[in-house]
C-alpha positions in Angstrom: 239.4 -14.9 -71.1 242.5 -11.7 -71.0 241.9 -11.2 -67.2 242.3 -15.2 -66.6 245.2 -15.4 -68.6 247.1 -12.0 -67.4 246.2 -13.5 -64.0 247.8 -16.8 -64.5 251.1 -15.3 -66.1 251.4 -13.1 -63.1 250.8 -15.6 -60.4 253.4 -17.8 -61.9 256.4 -15.1 -61.3 258.0 -15.4 -58.2 256.8 -13.4 -55.0 259.4 -11.1 -53.3 257.5 -10.7 -50.0 259.7 -9.8 -47.3 260.0 -13.1 -45.2 258.2 -13.3 -42.0 261.1 -15.0 -40.3 264.7 -14.7 -41.3 264.8 -18.8 -41.3 261.0 -19.1 -43.1 260.5 -17.7 -46.5 257.0 -18.4 -48.4 256.9 -20.8 -51.3 256.8 -19.3 -54.6 252.9 -18.9 -55.9 251.8 -21.5 -58.8 249.8 -20.7 -61.6 246.0 -20.4 -60.8 242.5 -19.0 -61.9 240.6 -16.2 -60.7 237.3 -17.2 -59.0 233.9 -15.2 -59.7 230.7 -16.1 -58.0 227.6 -17.5 -60.0 225.7 -14.5 -58.4 228.5 -11.9 -60.0 227.4 -8.9 -62.0 230.5 -9.5 -64.4 230.6 -12.6 -67.0 232.5 -15.7 -65.1 235.7 -17.2 -66.6 236.2 -20.6 -66.4 235.4 -22.6 -63.4 238.3 -23.0 -60.9 240.6 -26.1 -61.0 239.1 -28.9 -58.5 240.6 -28.5 -55.3 242.4 -31.8 -54.1 244.5 -32.6 -50.9 248.3 -32.3 -51.7 251.2 -33.3 -49.4 253.8 -31.9 -52.0 254.7 -29.2 -49.7 255.3 -28.0 -46.3 253.4 -24.6 -45.4 253.2 -23.3 -42.5 249.5 -23.2 -41.3 248.0 -19.6 -41.8 247.0 -18.7 -38.2 250.7 -19.2 -37.6 251.8 -17.5 -40.1 249.5 -14.6 -39.1 250.8 -14.7 -35.2 254.6 -14.4 -36.9 253.1 -11.4 -38.6 251.9 -9.5 -35.4 255.2 -10.6 -33.7 256.7 -8.7 -36.3 255.1 -5.7 -36.1 254.7 -6.1 -32.3 258.6 -5.5 -31.9 258.7 -3.0 -34.1 258.6 1.0 -32.6 255.5 2.7 -33.5 257.4 4.9 -35.9 258.8 2.0 -37.9 255.4 -0.2 -38.4 254.1 2.0 -41.0 257.4 1.7 -42.9 257.4 -1.6 -42.5 253.9 -2.1 -44.2 255.3 0.1 -47.0 257.5 -2.3 -47.6 255.1 -5.1 -47.9 253.3 -3.2 -50.1 256.4 -2.4 -52.5 257.1 -6.3 -52.3 253.4 -6.9 -53.7 253.4 -7.3 -57.8 250.7 -4.6 -59.0 247.4 -6.7 -60.6 247.3 -6.1 -64.3 245.0 -3.4 -65.3 242.4 -5.8 -67.0 241.9 -7.4 -63.3 241.7 -4.3 -61.4 238.0 -4.3 -62.6 234.6 -4.0 -60.5 234.2 -7.8 -60.5 237.3 -7.9 -58.3 236.2 -5.2 -56.0 236.6 -5.7 -52.2 233.3 -4.0 -51.1 233.4 -2.3 -47.6 237.3 -0.4 -48.0 237.7 3.2 -48.2 240.3 2.7 -51.2 240.0 0.3 -53.9 241.1 -3.0 -53.3 241.1 -6.1 -56.0 241.2 -9.7 -54.8 241.8 -12.8 -56.8 242.1 -16.1 -56.4 241.5 -20.1 -56.7 242.6 -23.6 -55.6 246.0 -24.7 -57.7 246.6 -28.3 -58.8 248.1 -29.2 -55.7 245.0 -28.6 -53.7 246.6 -24.8 -52.1 244.7 -21.7 -51.8 246.8 -19.0 -54.5 245.6 -15.3 -53.5 246.6 -12.1 -55.5 245.8 -8.4 -54.3 246.4 -5.1 -55.1 244.8 -1.5 -54.4 245.2 2.0 -55.4 246.8 2.8 -51.5 249.7 1.8 -50.7 248.9 1.3 -47.2 245.7 -0.8 -47.9 248.5 -3.1 -50.2 250.4 -3.4 -47.3 247.6 -5.0 -45.6 247.0 -7.1 -49.0 250.4 -8.3 -49.0 250.8 -9.2 -45.6 247.0 -11.5 -46.0 248.7 -12.9 -49.5 251.8 -13.9 -47.9 249.9 -15.4 -44.6 247.3 -17.3 -46.7 248.7 -17.9 -49.9 249.6 -21.8 -50.5 247.2 -22.9 -47.3 244.7 -25.1 -48.1 241.0 -24.0 -48.5 239.7 -25.4 -45.2 242.9 -23.6 -43.2 241.8 -20.7 -44.8 238.5 -20.7 -43.6 239.9 -21.9 -40.2 241.3 -18.2 -39.9 239.0 -16.2 -37.6 238.8 -12.3 -37.9 240.3 -12.3 -33.8 243.4 -13.7 -35.4 243.7 -10.6 -36.9 243.2 -8.3 -33.6 247.2 -8.1 -33.3 248.1 -6.8 -36.2 245.8 -3.4 -35.6 248.8 -1.9 -34.5 249.7 -1.5 -38.0 246.4 -0.8 -39.0 245.3 2.2 -36.6 242.2 4.1 -38.1 238.9 1.9 -38.1 238.6 2.3 -41.6 242.1 0.5 -41.7 241.0 -2.7 -39.9 238.0 -2.6 -41.8 240.3 -3.6 -44.7 242.1 -6.2 -42.9 238.5 -8.0 -42.0 236.9 -7.3 -45.5 240.0 -8.8 -47.7 240.0 -11.9 -45.3 236.2 -12.7 -45.9 237.0 -12.0 -49.7 239.8 -15.1 -49.5 237.6 -17.1 -47.1 234.9 -16.5 -50.0 236.7 -18.1 -52.7 238.0 -20.8 -50.6 234.6 -21.9 -50.0 234.1 -21.6 -54.0 237.3 -24.1 -54.2 235.4 -26.4 -52.0 232.5 -26.6 -53.3 234.1 -27.1 -56.6 236.5 -30.2 -55.2 233.0 -31.7 -53.9 231.6 -31.5 -57.0 228.8 -29.1 -55.8 226.8 -26.8 -58.4 226.5 -23.0 -57.2 223.0 -22.7 -56.3 220.2 -20.2 -58.0 221.6 -16.7 -56.5 218.8 -14.7 -55.0 216.6 -12.5 -57.0 218.2 -8.9 -57.1 217.4 -5.4 -58.6 220.4 -3.3 -59.9 220.2 0.6 -59.8 222.1 2.3 -62.3 224.0 5.8 -62.6 221.3 6.5 -65.4 218.2 5.3 -62.9 217.5 2.7 -65.1 216.7 -1.0 -63.2 217.8 -4.4 -64.2 215.6 -7.2 -62.5 217.7 -10.1 -62.3 214.8 -13.0 -61.4 211.0 -13.4 -61.8 210.4 -12.1 -58.2 212.5 -9.0 -58.8 210.7 -8.5 -62.3 207.6 -8.4 -60.4 208.9 -5.8 -58.1 210.4 -4.1 -61.0 207.2 -3.3 -63.1 205.7 -1.0 -60.5 208.7 1.2 -60.4 207.7 3.0 -63.3 204.0 3.1 -62.5 200.7 3.6 -64.8 200.6 7.7 -65.6 196.7 7.7 -65.7 196.5 6.2 -62.1 198.7 8.8 -60.5 196.9 11.4 -62.3 193.3 9.8 -61.1 194.9 9.6 -57.4 196.4 13.0 -57.5 193.3 14.6 -59.3 191.3 13.1 -56.1 193.8 14.0 -53.3 193.6 17.7 -54.5 190.1 17.8 -54.7 189.4 16.5 -51.7 192.2 17.6 -49.6 192.9 13.9 -48.3 196.6 13.4 -47.2 198.4 9.6 -47.1 200.7 7.9 -44.7 201.6 4.7 -45.7 204.4 2.0 -44.4 207.5 1.0 -45.7 206.1 -2.4 -46.2 203.3 -1.6 -48.9 202.7 -3.6 -52.1 205.3 -1.7 -54.9 202.7 -1.2 -57.2 200.9 1.1 -54.4 204.6 2.5 -53.7 205.3 2.9 -57.0 202.1 5.0 -57.7 202.4 7.2 -54.2 206.1 7.6 -54.7 205.3 9.4 -58.4 202.3 11.1 -56.8 204.1 12.7 -54.2 206.0 15.0 -57.0 202.8 16.4 -57.6 201.0 16.3 -54.0 203.1 17.3 -51.1 201.0 15.3 -48.5 202.2 11.8 -49.3 204.7 10.2 -46.7 206.1 7.0 -46.8 208.0 5.6 -43.7 208.1 3.9 -40.3 205.3 2.8 -37.9 206.4 5.8 -35.5 206.6 8.6 -38.1 203.3 8.1 -39.6 201.0 9.8 -36.8 203.8 12.6 -36.9 203.3 13.1 -40.5 199.2 13.0 -40.0 199.4 15.9 -37.6 201.7 17.7 -40.0 199.2 17.4 -43.1 196.0 18.3 -40.5 198.0 21.6 -39.6 198.4 22.1 -43.4 194.8 21.7 -44.0 194.1 18.5 -44.9 190.9 17.1 -44.3 191.3 13.5 -44.5 194.0 11.1 -43.9 194.1 7.8 -45.7 196.5 5.1 -43.9 197.9 2.5 -45.5 199.4 -0.2 -43.0 198.0 -2.2 -40.9 194.8 -1.3 -38.1 197.0 -0.3 -35.1 198.7 1.9 -37.0 195.4 3.9 -38.1 194.5 3.2 -34.5 197.5 5.5 -33.7 197.2 7.7 -36.4 193.5 8.4 -34.8 194.3 8.9 -31.3 197.3 11.3 -31.8 195.5 13.3 -34.0 192.7 13.6 -31.4 195.4 14.5 -28.8 196.4 16.9 -31.6 193.1 18.7 -31.7 192.2 17.3 -35.0 189.1 15.5 -34.2 187.0 16.6 -36.9 190.1 15.0 -39.5 188.9 11.6 -40.9 191.3 9.1 -40.6 190.4 6.0 -43.2 192.0 2.5 -43.5 192.5 0.3 -46.8 190.3 -2.6 -45.9 186.8 -3.4 -44.9 188.6 -6.6 -43.1 190.8 -6.5 -40.2 194.3 -5.9 -41.0 196.5 -8.0 -38.4 199.8 -8.0 -37.4 201.4 -11.2 -35.7 203.4 -9.1 -33.0 200.0 -7.6 -32.4 198.3 -10.3 -31.8 201.0 -12.1 -29.6 201.0 -9.1 -27.4 197.4 -9.3 -26.7 197.2 -12.9 -25.9 197.1 -14.6 -22.3 200.2 -15.2 -22.6 201.6 -11.9 -22.7 199.7 -11.0 -19.8 200.9 -13.9 -17.7 204.6 -11.8 -18.6 203.8 -8.9 -17.5 201.8 -10.1 -14.3 205.3 -11.8 -13.1 206.8 -8.3 -13.9 204.2 -6.6 -11.5 205.4 -8.8 -9.1 209.2 -8.3 -9.4 209.7 -4.7 -8.6 210.6 -2.2 -9.7 209.8 -3.1 -12.9 209.6 -1.2 -16.2 207.9 -2.9 -19.5 209.4 -1.5 -22.5 207.0 -2.3 -25.3 207.4 -2.5 -29.1 205.4 0.3 -31.0 204.2 -2.4 -33.0 201.2 -3.1 -31.0 197.7 -1.9 -30.7 197.0 1.3 -28.3 194.3 -1.2 -26.7 197.4 -3.5 -25.6 199.6 -0.3 -24.9 196.5 0.6 -22.4 195.9 -2.4 -20.4 199.7 -3.6 -20.3 200.3 0.1 -18.7 198.2 -0.3 -16.2 199.7 -3.7 -14.7 203.4 -2.4 -15.1 204.9 1.2 -15.9 205.3 0.9 -19.6 207.0 2.9 -22.1 206.8 2.9 -25.8 210.3 1.9 -28.1 211.1 1.4 -31.9 213.8 -1.0 -33.4 215.8 2.0 -33.7 215.8 3.6 -30.0 214.9 0.3 -28.0 219.0 -0.2 -26.8 219.0 3.2 -25.8 215.7 3.3 -24.1 216.8 0.2 -22.1 220.4 1.4 -21.1 219.1 4.6 -20.0 216.6 3.1 -17.8 218.7 0.8 -16.2 220.9 3.9 -15.5 218.2 6.0 -13.7 216.8 3.2 -11.9 218.7 1.1 -9.4 218.1 -2.7 -9.2 215.8 -2.3 -12.1 213.8 -4.9 -14.3 213.1 -4.4 -17.5 210.5 -6.5 -19.4 210.6 -6.2 -23.3 208.0 -7.6 -25.7 206.6 -8.7 -27.9 209.0 -9.7 -30.3 211.3 -12.4 -28.9 213.5 -12.3 -31.8 214.3 -8.5 -30.7 214.4 -9.5 -27.2 216.9 -12.1 -27.9 219.1 -9.8 -29.9 219.1 -7.4 -27.3 220.4 -9.8 -25.0 223.1 -10.9 -27.6 224.4 -7.3 -27.8 224.4 -6.4 -24.3 226.6 -10.2 -23.7 228.8 -8.9 -26.5 229.0 -5.8 -24.4 230.7 -7.2 -21.5 233.9 -8.2 -23.3 234.1 -4.4 -25.2 236.0 -2.0 -23.2 234.6 0.2 -20.9 235.4 3.3 -23.5 233.8 1.3 -26.3 230.4 0.9 -23.9 230.9 4.9 -23.2 230.7 5.3 -26.4 227.4 3.6 -26.4 226.1 5.1 -23.3 228.2 7.5 -21.0 227.0 5.7 -17.9 227.6 2.3 -18.6 230.9 0.0 -18.1 231.7 -3.5 -18.2 230.6 -4.0 -14.8 227.1 -2.3 -15.3 226.4 -4.2 -18.4 227.3 -7.5 -16.6 225.3 -6.8 -13.7 222.0 -5.7 -15.7 222.1 -8.9 -17.6 220.2 -10.9 -15.1 217.6 -8.4 -14.9 216.7 -8.3 -18.9 213.8 -10.2 -19.6 212.1 -10.9 -23.0 208.8 -12.5 -23.8 209.5 -15.6 -25.8 206.7 -16.5 -27.8 205.9 -13.7 -30.3 207.6 -13.0 -33.8 207.2 -11.0 -37.1 206.0 -13.8 -39.5 208.2 -11.9 -42.2 211.1 -11.8 -40.4 210.9 -15.0 -39.2 211.9 -16.5 -42.9 215.7 -15.0 -42.4 216.9 -18.2 -40.4 219.1 -21.0 -41.0 218.8 -21.9 -44.7 218.9 -18.3 -45.8 221.8 -17.4 -43.6 223.8 -20.3 -44.6 223.3 -19.5 -48.3 224.5 -15.4 -47.3 227.3 -17.0 -45.9 228.4 -18.8 -48.9 227.8 -16.7 -51.6 227.2 -13.3 -50.1 229.3 -12.6 -47.3 231.4 -10.2 -49.2 227.8 -8.0 -49.7 226.6 -5.3 -47.2 224.2 -6.8 -45.0 221.3 -5.1 -43.5 218.8 -6.9 -40.8 216.1 -5.4 -39.1 216.2 -5.8 -35.3 213.5 -7.9 -35.6 215.2 -11.0 -37.5 216.1 -14.3 -36.3 219.4 -15.0 -34.1 221.5 -16.5 -36.8 220.7 -13.3 -39.1 221.1 -10.9 -36.4 224.8 -12.0 -35.5 225.6 -12.0 -39.2 224.8 -8.8 -39.6 226.6 -7.3 -36.5 230.1 -9.3 -37.5 229.6 -7.5 -40.8 228.9 -4.1 -39.2 232.1 -4.5 -37.0 234.0 -4.2 -40.2 231.7 -1.6 -41.6 229.6 -3.9 -43.9 226.7 -4.6 -41.8 223.4 -2.6 -39.8 220.9 -3.6 -37.7 218.2 -1.5 -36.9 214.9 -0.2 -38.3 213.7 0.5 -41.5 214.9 4.1 -41.8 218.4 2.9 -40.4 218.6 0.4 -43.4 217.8 3.1 -45.9 220.2 5.6 -44.2 222.9 2.8 -44.7 222.4 2.3 -48.4 222.4 6.0 -48.5 226.0 6.5 -46.9 227.4 3.8 -48.6 226.1 5.3 -52.3 227.1 8.6 -51.4 230.7 7.6 -50.1 231.0 5.8 -53.6 229.8 8.7 -55.6 232.3 11.5 -53.8 235.0 8.3 -54.6 233.8 8.5 -58.3 235.3 5.3 -59.2 233.5 2.5 -61.2 231.9 0.4 -58.4 229.0 -2.4 -57.6 227.7 -2.3 -54.5 225.5 -5.1 -53.5 223.3 -5.1 -50.3 221.6 -8.4 -49.0 217.8 -6.4 -47.8 217.3 -8.2 -44.4 213.8 -6.9 -44.2 210.3 -6.4 -46.0 210.9 -6.8 -49.8 208.2 -3.7 -49.8 211.4 -1.3 -49.1 212.7 -1.7 -52.0 210.4 1.2 -54.0 211.9 3.6 -51.0 215.4 2.5 -51.7 215.6 2.9 -55.8 213.7 6.2 -55.0 216.3 7.2 -52.5 219.3 5.7 -54.9 217.6 7.6 -57.9 217.7 10.7 -56.1 221.2 10.4 -54.9 222.6 9.8 -58.4 220.3 12.6 -59.8 222.2 15.3 -57.1 225.6 14.4 -58.3 225.0 14.1 -62.3 226.1 18.2 -62.8 229.0 18.0 -60.2 231.1 15.9 -62.1 231.8 13.4 -64.6 230.1 10.2 -63.4 232.0 6.8 -62.9 229.6 3.7 -63.5 228.3 3.3 -60.5 225.7 0.7 -59.6 223.5 -0.5 -56.5 222.4 -4.0 -56.4 219.5 -4.8 -53.8 219.2 -8.8 -53.3 216.0 -10.3 -52.1 216.7 -13.5 -49.6 214.6 -15.9 -50.3 213.8 -19.4 -48.4 213.0 -22.4 -50.1 209.8 -22.6 -48.3 208.7 -19.8 -50.6 210.1 -21.5 -53.8 207.8 -23.5 -56.3 209.2 -26.1 -58.1 206.2 -25.6 -60.8 206.7 -23.8 -64.2 202.9 -22.4 -65.7 204.2 -23.0 -69.2 205.1 -26.8 -68.4 201.5 -27.1 -66.2 200.0 -25.7 -69.4 201.7 -27.8 -71.8 201.0 -30.9 -70.2 197.3 -30.4 -69.7 197.8 -30.7 -65.5 195.2 -29.1 -63.3 198.1 -27.2 -61.5 197.4 -23.8 -63.8 193.6 -24.1 -62.9 194.5 -24.6 -59.4 196.5 -21.3 -59.1 194.3 -19.4 -57.2 194.1 -21.7 -54.3 197.9 -21.3 -54.0 199.2 -18.4 -51.4 201.6 -17.1 -54.1 202.7 -13.9 -55.5 203.9 -12.8 -58.7 207.6 -14.4 -59.2 207.1 -17.9 -58.0 207.0 -19.7 -61.7 210.4 -19.6 -62.1 211.1 -20.8 -58.8 212.0 -18.1 -56.5 208.6 -16.2 -55.2 207.5 -15.9 -52.1 204.4 -17.4 -50.1 202.0 -15.2 -47.8 203.8 -16.8 -44.9 206.8 -14.5 -45.3 208.9 -16.7 -47.5 210.2 -13.9 -49.6 210.0 -11.1 -46.7 206.6 -10.0 -47.9 204.0 -8.9 -45.4 200.5 -10.4 -46.4 198.7 -8.0 -44.2 200.3 -4.9 -45.5 199.5 -6.4 -49.4 195.9 -6.0 -48.1 196.2 -2.4 -48.7 195.4 -2.3 -52.4 195.6 0.3 -55.0 191.9 -0.1 -55.8 190.8 0.5 -52.3 192.8 3.5 -52.0 191.2 5.2 -55.3 187.8 3.8 -54.0 188.1 5.6 -50.8 189.8 9.0 -52.3 186.8 9.0 -55.0 183.8 8.5 -52.4 185.2 10.9 -49.9 183.4 12.4 -47.7 181.4 9.0 -47.8 177.8 11.2 -46.8 176.1 8.2 -47.3 177.6 6.1 -45.0 179.4 3.8 -47.3 182.7 4.4 -45.9 182.0 3.9 -42.3 183.7 0.1 -42.5 187.0 2.0 -43.2 186.9 4.6 -40.7 189.5 3.9 -38.2 187.7 3.6 -35.2 187.8 5.8 -31.7 188.7 3.4 -28.9 185.9 4.5 -26.5 186.5 1.6 -24.1 187.6 1.8 -20.6 190.5 0.0 -18.8 190.2 -1.7 -15.6 190.8 1.5 -13.5 187.9 3.5 -15.6 190.3 5.5 -18.0 189.5 5.9 -21.6 191.4 3.4 -23.6 192.6 5.7 -26.0 194.0 8.2 -23.3 196.2 5.6 -21.4 197.3 3.7 -24.8 198.7 7.1 -25.8 200.7 7.7 -22.6 203.4 4.9 -23.3 203.8 6.7 -26.7 204.4 10.1 -24.9 206.9 8.9 -23.1 209.0 7.9 -25.5 208.4 11.0 -27.1 210.1 12.7 -23.9 212.6 10.3 -24.2 213.5 11.0 -27.6 213.8 14.6 -27.1 215.3 14.7 -23.5 217.2 11.2 -23.5 215.9 10.7 -20.0 212.9 8.7 -18.6 210.0 11.0 -17.9 210.2 11.7 -14.3 206.4 10.9 -14.4 207.5 7.2 -15.6 210.2 7.0 -13.2 207.9 7.8 -10.2 205.4 4.9 -11.4 208.4 2.4 -11.3 210.1 3.3 -8.1 206.6 3.7 -6.1 204.3 1.7 -8.1 201.0 2.3 -9.8 199.2 1.9 -6.3 195.6 1.4 -7.8 196.0 5.1 -8.5 195.0 6.1 -12.2 197.6 6.8 -14.5 
C-alpha cells in the first residue's frame, strides 16, 4: 500500500520532460496505480482501475511521438546526442525508494531499471520509470514521454522497429536492449490493463521453482513441488549407489532429461564418485571413453536406446571392447525423432536427395546408428547437434558450390533453420560475417532455395510448445528470460529469437540453455544488488536438476568474496492445457467417485491433482521414454554386475553386427557421420573425404 500511495503521489505531479517539438508538449500525468502480474514474486497491489476509452484529451499517437524523438536526435551532431539524452534524464522525476524494488525491475538491462504503469480513469496508460544510470534514465524518459497518455492498444501497436532510429543515441548493444526491454515491460502492463477492462481474470501462473541465495528451493505449484522433493535425495540411496559403483568400477552417463529422482541421486553421488556425467547426447559417449580410460569396467547409460548404441560403438572404436555397456530397461526405450528417421517416408526423402547432386545429408545426432549407416550410403551424411547445425550447414554451402543440403528428421528444427536464414537476408553483410565469415546477404539469399528439410518428424516433448503456451508467455512472461531448444515449434522459436535480439533469449541445445542461465546469474552476482531472475524453460523439465545444481554452485562460489545481495533465480515450467487435470484427488475421494481407483489407468505424473501436471505425451515437456530409466533399475543393474548368470543380458547395449546394403558393418558406417562432425568441430571445415563424396558421389563404392 505504501508503494501504491507513493506512486499515486508521484504521478500527480507535473512532468517537466523536454518537449518533443516547440509547438507540441505532452499532457500532465494523472494518478495511477502500479500493475503487478499474477505470477510476480512480490505481493500484488490492488487491481488496476478498469481501462475505458475516452476522448477527454488529444494525445499524439506513440509511433508519431517516437518518430519525432528520432527526428530530434537525428538532427543533433553526434557530440550533442548524449547531452540531450542526459537532459531527458534530468527531467525525469525520481521514483520513491519504496518503488525501486525487485518487483518493478526490468530484466535484461545491464543497469538497474524500474518501471511502473497502469491505466487511469480516462482509459490512458500512465508510466513512470527510473534507473541507477543516467543514460538509462534518459532512455526511460524518452519512452515515458512517447507512450505516457496513450491508449493501451496504441502501446501494444508500437513495434520494436520503431525504436531503431533512436539507436543513434543508444550506441552499445546493451543500451539498445534497454530501449527494447523497457518497451516490452510497458506493453506487458498495457495487456494487463486491457484484461482488467474486459473483466478477464488472470490465469493460473505456470508452476516454477525459485532458488534462493542460500541454495534453498521454493516450489510454486504442485508440479514444481514434485520436482523439488527430489532435489534433496535420500542419503541411504546415495550411499547404496556409490558403494556399488566403487565396488564394481561402474561409470554412469546420463542425459539431462532424466527423471528428477534419478538426477537428484546422481548429482549428489557425483560428489563421492567422479565417474558420473550428466549432459546432452553428444557428450555422453565422450565421457564414457574417459571413464574407460580411468579404469571403469562398466558403463551404465541412462537415456534412450540410440544413446546406449552410440556409447557402445564409440567405446569399440576407441579400443575398449571389453568395457560392458548397460541400458536401464528390459524394454525398448524409443524416441519419436529416431523413429521418424527410420521410416519409409524418410527413405523416400533421401532418395529424392540422391537424385539432386551435389547433395549433403545433415542428420540430427538423435537418431540410431543403423539409420545413420543406411542414410550415409544413400547420400553422403554428416551428423549435427542443435548447437552446431547452423554452423555446419553454412560451412557446407561455403565449401561446395551449388550444394543442396537435406536436413532431418526434426521438422521444427528444419523450419527454424530456414526461418533463421530468412532473417539473415535482411541483416547487413557485417552482421552476417559475424555469424559466418564466408557469407553475405547475397550468398544467404541464394542458398535458401537449396535448403531442404524433412517435414514429418518431431520430438514429442518440444511439440507442446505451441500456440497456447506461446500466447500465455506473451501475455504474462514476455519480460522474462526465454529459453528454447532448437526443436520447438516455430511460434516459440520466433518468440525466443525476438527475446534474443534484446539480450533476453537463447535458442539452442540443452547445454546452451544451461550456459545462458549461468551467464545471467553471474552478471547479477557481479552487480551484487537485489534481483529476481526469471527464466522460462523451453525444453524438457528434467533439466531442472542440473540447473539447480549449477545455480547453487555459482551462489556458493560468490559467498566468500563479498557481502551477498538478495538474488533469486526462478525457473518457470510452461504447461499446456492438454496436460491439465481438472479433478482433485481429494474431491474424488470425498465424493465416493471411482476416479481415484482409476488413476493408474491415466497417463499422468505427479502434480496433476492441482491442475498443472503433465501427460506422458509431453504436455509439460516431460519425455516418457527418458522416464523409463528408473532408480530401481539402476540400483538393480549395479548390484548384479557382472551378471555371470546371464541375468542382465537383456539390459546390455547390443553391438550392431548387421551389414549395410554395400556389405559394410552398420556400426562402422554409422559412426562415420559422427566422425565427420567431430572433424568439423575441431577444424571448422568439412573433411576432405566427405567433400569428395558429395562432389563425385559414392559411385557404389564402400564408404
